[in-house]
Backbone as CSV, one residue per row, in Angstrom:
resi,resn,N_x,N_y,N_z,CA_x,CA_y,CA_z,C_x,C_y,C_z
1,MET,-17.282,12.139,-10.588,-16.503,12.591,-11.755,-15.191,12.950,-11.316
2,PHE,-14.990,13.752,-10.210,-13.756,14.283,-9.901,-12.859,13.232,-9.488
3,MET,-13.452,12.217,-8.627,-12.776,11.127,-8.178,-12.145,10.187,-9.198
4,MET,-12.899,9.991,-10.228,-12.365,9.256,-11.375,-11.188,9.844,-12.017
5,LYS,-11.124,11.234,-12.150,-9.992,11.994,-12.693,-8.908,11.939,-11.700
6,PHE,-9.134,12.015,-10.464,-8.075,12.096,-9.434,-7.377,10.662,-9.477
7,ASN,-8.135,9.649,-9.507,-7.490,8.277,-9.568,-6.735,8.107,-10.771
8,LYS,-7.180,8.489,-11.842,-6.330,8.316,-13.090,-4.995,9.131,-13.023
9,VAL,-5.208,10.448,-12.469,-3.911,11.156,-12.258,-2.993,10.456,-11.433
10,VAL,-3.325,10.033,-10.308,-2.495,9.303,-9.268,-1.904,8.143,-9.941
11,LEU,-2.700,7.257,-10.632,-2.167,5.954,-11.372,-1.078,6.508,-12.351
12,SER,-1.480,7.391,-12.979,-0.508,7.966,-14.153,0.926,8.350,-13.554
13,LEU,0.734,9.189,-12.471,1.954,9.664,-11.803,2.805,8.451,-11.312
14,VAL,2.223,7.396,-10.760,2.829,6.187,-10.260,3.502,5.603,-11.284
15,MET,2.883,5.268,-12.349,3.379,4.575,-13.511,4.605,5.376,-14.056
16,MET,4.504,6.677,-14.299,5.448,7.462,-14.909,6.798,7.421,-14.132
17,LEU,6.572,7.589,-12.690,7.709,7.559,-11.736,8.490,6.295,-11.521
18,PHE,7.768,5.211,-11.545,8.351,4.021,-11.135,8.378,2.844,-12.078
19,VAL,7.785,3.067,-13.345,7.903,1.964,-14.309,9.351,1.859,-14.878
20,GLN,9.952,2.908,-15.444,11.151,2.845,-15.847,12.172,2.056,-15.031
21,PRO,12.314,2.463,-13.691,13.353,1.739,-12.964,13.077,0.264,-12.838
22,VAL,11.859,-0.182,-12.899,11.467,-1.596,-12.779,12.199,-2.337,-13.898
23,PHE,12.309,-1.861,-15.068,13.073,-2.555,-16.128,14.409,-2.602,-16.006
24,ALA,15.045,-1.731,-15.212,16.467,-1.689,-15.040,16.965,-2.576,-13.969
25,GLN,16.170,-3.558,-13.540,16.617,-4.446,-12.572,17.835,-5.303,-13.041
26,ASP,18.620,-5.707,-12.111,19.725,-6.594,-12.545,19.456,-8.108,-12.460
27,GLU,20.441,-8.922,-12.627,20.194,-10.240,-12.584,19.806,-10.944,-11.312
28,ALA,20.140,-10.217,-10.192,19.789,-10.689,-8.751,18.433,-10.106,-8.393
29,ALA,17.559,-10.332,-9.205,16.169,-9.754,-8.901,15.498,-10.308,-7.595
30,GLY,15.948,-11.507,-7.211,15.450,-12.014,-5.933,15.943,-11.576,-4.800
31,GLU,17.152,-10.750,-4.766,17.665,-10.189,-3.591,17.083,-8.831,-3.320
32,LYS,17.518,-8.327,-2.185,16.839,-7.064,-1.725,17.378,-5.893,-2.675
33,GLY,16.557,-4.996,-2.833,16.876,-3.854,-3.810,15.542,-3.237,-4.140
34,LEU,15.434,-2.962,-5.456,14.136,-2.414,-6.036,13.147,-3.388,-5.965
35,GLU,11.855,-3.097,-5.593,10.719,-4.023,-5.567,9.567,-3.199,-5.946
36,TYR,8.573,-3.921,-6.578,7.261,-3.362,-6.896,6.215,-4.538,-6.907
37,GLY,4.915,-3.892,-6.713,3.909,-4.904,-6.705,2.501,-4.289,-6.550
38,PHE,1.491,-5.228,-6.473,0.147,-4.639,-6.254,-0.502,-5.421,-5.110
39,HIS,-1.675,-4.926,-4.659,-2.388,-5.642,-3.524,-3.755,-5.334,-3.725
40,MET,-4.617,-5.999,-3.108,-6.066,-5.755,-2.937,-6.539,-6.414,-1.659
41,GLY,-7.556,-5.642,-1.128,-8.136,-6.337,0.193,-9.340,-5.501,0.530
42,ARG,-9.591,-5.553,1.933,-10.788,-4.929,2.603,-10.318,-3.995,3.523
43,LEU,-11.039,-2.839,3.654,-10.803,-1.877,4.705,-12.007,-1.932,5.576
44,LEU,-11.581,-2.160,6.976,-12.754,-2.138,7.933,-12.754,-0.764,8.723
45,PRO,-13.608,0.190,8.399,-13.606,1.430,8.824,-14.202,1.409,10.356
46,ASN,-13.644,2.246,11.178,-14.229,2.555,12.564,-14.081,3.995,12.848
47,GLN,-15.120,4.427,13.218,-15.314,5.895,13.539,-14.884,6.783,12.290
48,VAL,-15.240,6.363,11.136,-15.182,6.987,9.828,-16.578,7.499,9.295
49,ASP,-16.662,8.792,9.542,-18.021,9.372,9.312,-18.460,9.183,7.868
50,GLY,-19.528,8.493,7.628,-20.211,8.348,6.371,-19.811,6.881,5.802
51,ALA,-18.973,6.096,6.456,-18.663,4.715,6.078,-19.221,3.707,6.967
52,THR,-20.176,2.924,6.544,-20.895,2.049,7.360,-20.493,0.561,7.133
53,GLU,-19.924,0.361,5.827,-19.678,-0.931,5.397,-18.172,-1.216,5.014
54,ILE,-17.912,-2.631,5.053,-16.346,-2.842,4.695,-16.269,-2.457,3.162
55,LEU,-15.004,-1.884,2.953,-14.696,-1.252,1.725,-13.780,-2.089,0.847
56,PRO,-13.906,-2.548,-0.382,-13.006,-3.077,-1.156,-11.863,-1.957,-1.628
57,LEU,-10.551,-2.194,-1.558,-9.627,-1.353,-1.843,-8.437,-2.134,-2.752
58,TRP,-7.743,-1.418,-3.457,-6.457,-2.181,-4.196,-5.532,-0.983,-4.095
59,GLY,-4.238,-1.547,-4.571,-3.209,-0.429,-4.672,-1.982,-1.031,-5.393
60,LEU,-1.102,-0.074,-5.462,0.230,-0.285,-6.025,1.307,0.068,-5.003
61,ARG,2.434,-0.639,-5.021,3.493,-0.107,-4.099,4.937,-0.373,-4.778
62,VAL,5.861,0.434,-4.303,7.251,0.421,-4.867,8.202,0.552,-3.643
63,GLY,9.193,-0.278,-3.567,10.067,-0.091,-2.458,11.547,-0.221,-2.905
64,TYR,12.426,0.168,-1.995,13.867,0.280,-2.220,14.507,-0.119,-0.831
65,ALA,15.323,-1.129,-0.926,15.932,-1.625,0.305,17.316,-0.768,0.418
66,LEU,17.323,-0.002,1.547,18.658,0.794,1.750,19.800,-0.028,1.799
67,PRO,20.973,0.540,1.352,22.244,-0.262,1.265,22.679,-0.692,2.730
68,GLY,23.414,-1.695,2.859,24.115,-2.085,4.188,22.977,-2.853,5.048
69,GLY,22.050,-3.599,4.393,20.987,-4.250,5.270,20.111,-3.451,5.990
70,GLY,19.926,-2.214,5.658,19.012,-1.264,6.300,17.522,-1.601,5.966
71,PRO,16.659,-0.687,6.531,15.185,-0.938,6.188,14.860,-0.766,4.757
72,THR,13.733,-0.844,4.349,13.158,-0.597,2.967,12.307,0.528,3.069
73,VAL,12.630,1.461,2.172,11.690,2.606,1.889,10.557,2.208,1.118
74,GLU,9.294,2.400,1.453,8.204,1.918,0.506,7.177,3.048,0.416
75,SER,6.804,3.161,-0.774,5.638,4.118,-1.114,4.619,3.519,-1.968
76,GLY,3.431,4.043,-1.985,2.314,3.319,-2.696,1.138,4.264,-2.786
77,VAL,0.101,3.848,-3.641,-1.093,4.437,-3.656,-2.181,3.234,-3.497
78,ILE,-3.290,3.796,-2.829,-4.309,2.900,-2.506,-5.641,3.497,-2.992
79,LEU,-6.440,2.913,-3.544,-7.744,3.447,-4.134,-8.795,2.308,-3.980
80,GLY,-10.087,3.037,-3.992,-11.265,2.179,-3.920,-12.559,2.950,-3.756
81,SER,-13.735,2.355,-4.089,-14.950,2.966,-3.940,-15.944,1.804,-3.714
82,GLY,-17.068,2.082,-3.081,-18.083,1.127,-2.803,-18.945,1.595,-1.794
83,GLU,-20.250,1.152,-1.825,-21.204,1.498,-0.744,-21.310,2.983,-0.622
84,GLY,-21.182,3.840,-1.580,-21.108,5.329,-1.691,-20.073,6.018,-1.051
85,VAL,-18.976,5.259,-0.954,-17.744,5.912,-0.335,-16.546,5.778,-1.391
86,ASN,-15.808,6.873,-1.513,-14.590,6.899,-2.392,-13.402,7.201,-1.434
87,TRP,-12.449,6.329,-1.746,-11.197,6.438,-0.801,-10.088,6.472,-1.746
88,SER,-9.064,7.240,-1.611,-7.837,7.309,-2.242,-6.728,7.851,-1.448
89,GLY,-5.530,7.345,-1.624,-4.347,7.883,-0.657,-3.035,7.498,-1.182
90,LEU,-2.132,8.145,-0.638,-0.714,8.026,-0.959,-0.125,7.667,0.419
91,GLU,0.958,6.873,0.356,1.437,6.392,1.696,3.028,6.128,1.391
92,LEU,3.878,6.504,2.568,5.260,6.400,2.568,5.507,5.574,3.980
93,SER,6.395,4.609,3.807,6.582,3.697,4.980,8.185,3.322,5.064
94,MET,8.622,3.060,6.243,9.876,2.355,6.535,9.503,0.948,7.015
95,ARG,10.058,-0.028,6.329,9.852,-1.388,6.524,11.044,-2.168,6.989
96,THR,10.939,-3.138,7.947,12.052,-4.008,8.368,11.573,-5.455,8.254
97,GLU,12.558,-6.310,7.981,12.165,-7.698,7.792,12.848,-8.704,8.689
98,MET,12.209,-9.724,8.971,12.835,-10.741,9.961,12.544,-12.148,9.299
99,LYS,13.575,-12.943,9.234,13.411,-14.329,8.681,12.668,-15.190,9.738
100,ILE,11.621,-15.832,9.452,10.862,-16.825,10.279,10.746,-18.029,9.457
101,GLU,11.659,-19.057,9.707,11.579,-20.253,9.004,11.798,-19.979,7.576
102,ASP,10.664,-20.431,6.713,10.659,-20.160,5.158,10.028,-18.877,4.876
103,LEU,9.486,-18.177,5.817,8.694,-17.056,5.585,9.564,-15.816,6.068
104,VAL,9.177,-14.568,5.659,9.714,-13.360,5.990,8.739,-12.470,6.738
105,GLY,8.948,-12.199,7.880,8.041,-11.378,8.740,8.299,-9.763,8.421
106,ILE,7.409,-9.027,8.353,7.549,-7.635,8.102,6.893,-6.759,9.080
107,ILE,7.660,-5.644,9.456,7.059,-4.626,10.316,7.191,-3.304,9.759
108,TYR,6.165,-2.391,9.680,6.362,-1.127,9.030,5.611,-0.079,9.722
109,VAL,6.081,1.207,9.594,5.352,2.380,10.004,5.513,3.471,9.123
110,GLY,4.587,4.381,8.974,4.717,5.544,7.925,3.573,6.570,8.027
111,ALA,3.520,7.301,7.032,2.482,8.470,7.001,1.711,8.157,5.728
112,ASP,0.487,8.741,5.900,-0.574,8.782,4.821,-1.129,10.096,4.460
113,VAL,-1.561,10.230,3.218,-2.445,11.355,2.867,-3.671,10.654,2.170
114,THR,-4.822,11.056,2.810,-6.041,10.239,2.286,-7.059,11.240,1.840
115,ARG,-7.482,11.021,0.643,-8.800,11.654,0.127,-9.909,10.953,0.392
116,TYR,-10.791,11.356,1.125,-12.028,10.507,1.483,-13.315,11.335,1.242
117,GLU,-14.393,10.556,0.640,-15.659,11.058,0.553,-16.668,10.102,0.859
118,GLY,-17.305,10.455,2.140,-18.176,9.532,2.692,-19.687,9.683,2.259
119,ILE,-20.739,8.963,2.596,-22.014,9.160,2.277,-22.522,10.463,2.756
120,GLY,-22.954,11.223,1.901,-23.566,12.408,2.301,-22.610,13.664,2.752
121,GLN,-21.251,13.302,2.277,-20.193,14.264,2.563,-19.564,14.690,1.447
122,SER,-18.829,15.839,1.423,-18.021,16.381,0.414,-16.672,15.754,0.608
123,ALA,-15.787,15.627,-0.510,-14.500,15.127,-0.326,-13.560,15.956,0.506
124,ASN,-12.836,15.250,1.411,-11.763,16.051,2.275,-10.475,15.190,2.227
125,VAL,-9.420,15.910,2.362,-8.030,15.433,2.368,-7.591,15.360,3.811
126,TYR,-6.984,14.241,4.246,-6.592,14.097,5.696,-5.105,13.577,5.769
127,GLY,-4.355,13.975,6.565,-3.069,13.537,6.862,-3.111,12.546,8.067
128,GLY,-2.269,11.598,8.014,-2.346,10.590,9.156,-1.188,9.589,8.991
129,GLY,-1.268,8.557,9.859,-0.150,7.621,9.890,-0.721,6.233,9.901
130,HIS,0.243,5.287,9.717,-0.120,3.897,9.914,1.010,3.026,10.539
131,VAL,0.607,1.871,10.991,1.555,0.899,11.394,0.993,-0.453,10.978
132,GLY,1.911,-1.359,10.526,1.386,-2.664,10.143,2.388,-3.703,10.141
133,GLY,1.976,-4.925,9.737,2.851,-6.038,9.924,2.373,-7.240,9.054
134,GLY,2.996,-8.178,8.632,2.596,-9.353,7.887,3.738,-10.177,7.591
135,VAL,3.407,-11.038,6.679,4.471,-12.198,6.253,4.568,-12.027,4.833
136,MET,5.747,-12.500,4.174,5.970,-12.753,2.757,6.653,-14.091,2.523
137,SER,6.228,-14.697,1.473,6.746,-16.004,1.008,7.223,-15.999,-0.441
138,GLN,8.343,-16.438,-0.708,8.881,-16.487,-2.078,8.336,-17.587,-2.800
139,ILE,7.698,-17.381,-3.953,6.978,-18.412,-4.754,7.692,-18.610,-6.224
140,GLY,8.593,-17.730,-6.467,9.413,-17.794,-7.602,10.731,-17.141,-7.461
141,ARG,11.566,-17.217,-8.527,12.909,-16.505,-8.338,12.887,-15.134,-7.854
142,SER,11.936,-14.262,-8.385,11.754,-12.866,-8.119,10.346,-12.598,-7.601
143,THR,9.445,-13.438,-7.357,8.125,-13.205,-7.094,7.731,-13.662,-5.596
144,TRP,7.151,-12.835,-4.912,6.789,-13.051,-3.524,5.296,-12.782,-3.333
145,VAL,4.679,-13.508,-2.418,3.375,-13.345,-1.978,3.381,-12.535,-0.651
146,ARG,2.638,-11.617,-0.490,2.645,-10.731,0.670,1.255,-10.496,1.269
147,VAL,1.075,-10.797,2.541,-0.039,-10.786,3.232,0.141,-9.825,4.493
148,ASP,-0.576,-8.805,4.733,-0.435,-7.912,5.689,-1.584,-7.142,6.166
149,MET,-1.597,-6.674,7.303,-2.647,-5.761,7.974,-1.942,-4.401,8.412
150,LYS,-2.852,-3.426,8.019,-2.323,-2.182,8.383,-3.264,-1.306,9.154
151,PHE,-2.933,-0.789,10.258,-3.865,-0.110,11.090,-3.615,1.403,10.857
152,MET,-4.643,2.144,10.378,-4.555,3.368,9.721,-5.437,4.475,10.736
153,ALA,-4.677,5.465,11.030,-5.337,6.634,11.813,-5.638,7.765,10.885
154,THR,-7.029,8.356,10.937,-7.376,9.588,10.211,-7.538,9.296,8.653
155,PRO,-8.715,9.263,8.162,-9.850,9.634,8.921,-10.430,8.611,9.787
156,GLY,-10.817,8.849,11.082,-11.340,7.840,11.960,-10.161,6.860,12.312
157,THR,-10.380,5.685,12.433,-9.403,4.643,12.591,-9.851,3.463,11.464
158,SER,-8.984,2.739,10.962,-9.407,1.757,10.055,-8.302,0.516,10.038
159,LEU,-8.842,-0.564,9.701,-7.723,-1.743,9.483,-7.911,-2.156,8.060
160,TYR,-6.728,-2.180,7.215,-6.727,-2.578,5.861,-6.097,-4.055,5.861
161,ILE,-6.859,-5.039,5.535,-6.346,-6.435,5.377,-6.122,-6.733,3.927
162,ASN,-4.989,-7.054,3.483,-4.773,-7.306,2.043,-3.661,-8.490,1.722
163,VAL,-3.814,-8.783,0.375,-2.811,-9.675,0.005,-2.373,-9.277,-1.502
164,GLY,-1.053,-9.649,-1.700,-0.576,-9.074,-3.122,0.527,-9.809,-3.427
165,LEU,1.069,-9.535,-4.779,2.271,-9.991,-5.212,3.393,-8.949,-5.265
166,LEU,4.616,-9.248,-4.953,5.689,-8.431,-4.914,6.837,-8.917,-5.774
167,PHE,7.323,-8.218,-6.588,8.439,-8.569,-7.457,9.784,-7.857,-7.094
168,ARG,10.798,-8.662,-7.060,12.241,-7.977,-6.544,13.167,-8.294,-7.703
């Protein structure tokens, strides 16, 4: 019950903080600047007490490219439950991009705060970090498909493989 309330609170905060700026985008939405999107994928847990199966997760992300061609600051929320495990977290990353033919390669590093409840365990909050990479491909004027893998430390170690849409 607490997990459902926590997820609703986190989702409400993300929506309140980031929905209004999204509608204020200018005509050059395909260029770097404000971006937002969603993703879904699978978490492969390793050495995570109480997690024995691959977990389905989904999330929302918002980013802003720093002026002068600098990196993109990205924040997001990730949520999911399955196989008796509840997972939710907040993340903050710095991302850089590289042009690779018609694709854009991405590399990022950042920090996480994760609330995790495993099988037979009470909920705990963990601080940790992550590093990841992937590719993005533009499929519309302001729409991109993003596929990436994120290696996360704490609780245990895990790999999150996901796909999502990104709007610039």
